[in-house]
Every structure is written in C-alpha cells, then in structure tokens.
Residue, then its C-alpha position, 0 to 999 in steps of 0.5 A: m241231400k240225395n244219395k249218388k245215383l250207381t252207375p251200371r258198373e257200381k251197381r255190379h261191383r257191389r252185387d259182385n262183392a257184397a257177399v265176400t267173405c270167408e263164410s261166403i266161399g267156404l274159407d276157414p276164417a281162422l286161416y284168413g287171420a292167420a294169413l292177414r298176420y303173417l302178411f301184415d302183422r310185421p315190423v317195418p325193417h330200419k333203413n338198410e334192412q331187409e323185409w322179413y320175408w327175405d328171411i330164409d329161416e323163416p316159416e312158410f306159411e301152409a295154404t293149398p293154391l285154392q286156398w291161397t287163392h280164397i284168402q286174396t280175394v277175401l284180401f281184395a274184397n274186404a282190404s278196408t276194414d281188414l287193413a285198416p289195423y295196420s300201417d302204410e308201409q306194413v300194408g305195402m309190404g304185405l302187399n308186395h308179397v302177395m304181388s310179386n313172386n320176387a320172394g315167393d309164390i302167391p302170385h302165382m297160386v291163382n295159375d294152378p291147374s287145381v283152381p277153378l276158373a271160376d274161382a280164379m274169376r272170382m278172384m279177379r272181380a274182387l281186385p279192383t276194390l283194393w284201389r278203391d277201398c284201401l290204396g286210393p284213399r291210402l295214397s290220396k292223402a300225399p298226392s305227388a308226381i307220377g312215379s315219384r314215390s318210394d315208400r312201400l305202399y306207393f309202389v305196390s300201387y304204382m307197379w302191380f301190373d308191371v310186376w304182378p306174373t299172375f296175369w302175364n301166366a294167363k294171357h293166353i285165357p280169353e277169360w282172363r283177358d276180359a277179366m283183365w280189361r274190366v280191371f282196368c277200366e273199374i280202376l280208370e273210373m275211380p275218383w282216386r288219381e294214384a289208382q288212375v296211374s296204376a291202371l294207366h302204368g299196367i295199361g301201358h305194359e298189358g294193353v297190347e295182351l288184351k287183344r282189344y285194339k281198337e276199344l282199348q283205343a276209344h276207351m282211353d281216347a275217352f279217359i284223356r277228353n275227360v280229364k282235367n286241368d291234369e296236364e301230367l296225368k293226361n300226358y301220362a294217359q297218352a303214353a299208356a296208349r302208346g305202350m310207352v311208359q316206364 
C-alpha cells in the first residue's frame, strides 16, 4: 500500500517536532521525569473529593519559567508516548493544571520576561501535537455531542483555548498571534473531531484577537464547506466564525 503523501503543513510539523527531546532543548531529563510524575502520577479523586493541586500542603514543583517552558514543549511534542502510562482521567487532571491558572502559575511561565521569544515559539509549534497524538486519539474512542461530556480529559480539550491565559497575556505580540493562528489551522486539519471542536471553540473566543479577519473568515468558510454528514459540527463552526460559542 502506498504511503499517504504529506501536506506541506504536515511536513513542517514533522520537521519542527522531530527532534524535540530533553537533550535537544537543554532540559535535564531527570527534571522532566519529575515533572511528569508531579503532574500525572496522581490518584483520581473520588466523588466529592478535590484534585491534588488544591491541597495547600502540596509542595510546589521547583522549576524556573524557562524550565517550565521547556517541560511543556517536550510534553506537548511527546504526549503520545510520555503520557501512555496514565489513564484518561490522570492525563486530564494533569493537563488541567498545565492549562489553567486556577490553582497555579504554570500557564504563565512562558510569558515571563526571562523566557526568550524563540523558546516560547518552539513551545507553540509543539502544542498541536498534543491534540494530534494524544487528545484526539484518546477522545475519539467515545464520540459525543459537542460540549456534552464532563470528564476531565474532554474538559481539557474542549476548554483549553477558552481558559488558557497564556495567549491572552501575549495577544499584543505579533509573533504570538501568528503562532496561535498556526495552532488553530493545524488542529482544524486533523482527522479527530474532538480536536477540531477544540480549535473551533478557541476561534469562537479568541479569533478576533488574531487580527486576521478576512483570512480567518476565508479559512472558516473552507472548513465549513469540507464538513460532510455532520450538521452539528458545521453549525458549531458557523457559530465559531461569528464568535458565538459558549
């Protein structure tokens, strides 16, 4: 059987992420391993119990803003393999701590002035891989109506670009707007419906901040034309293009 020919975007994705390892970006593998255990090697709370990161006695993880940026870069680029030992609920719980500042400052680390823009942009180039190799495949096992699920993994995928403060803090920087645009475009091209929904939800909330009004509308029109036999997804995309998602 012939191998499928890669699109230019897929080729660029492979080139950008082919060598994203601890060694390639100067991150101590021991620190990265400790970060994985800190974030994901946690018991899932029982009903009416809180996640571990709400425990005021839980020790803080010691890492600089640049180290946290590198940790996220390697995590996003290698989520398929590095998160394989953990359940969907553990992955959702840990990623929620990464994406949200409700109980910590991890999503603010890349915005710290000590983090070079080049390192921040490398993290952004790795971000779509989280959906391509991890969230999309995991969530595809149980397809559902948009916004109808309440499990931790779905919440992370669906709400990431709604509650994630990282881009909001940097939306005034042209390089960040360009990077966020590329993230949305890459995720929309993925075969995973839940990944597409995540991007659409983000566009509905953040699209206006990209400052690409005509380009965004053209891209959304093309996406909508290509949606086949899925009226819910098509309607959701139309709502996202108007900034009318919940």
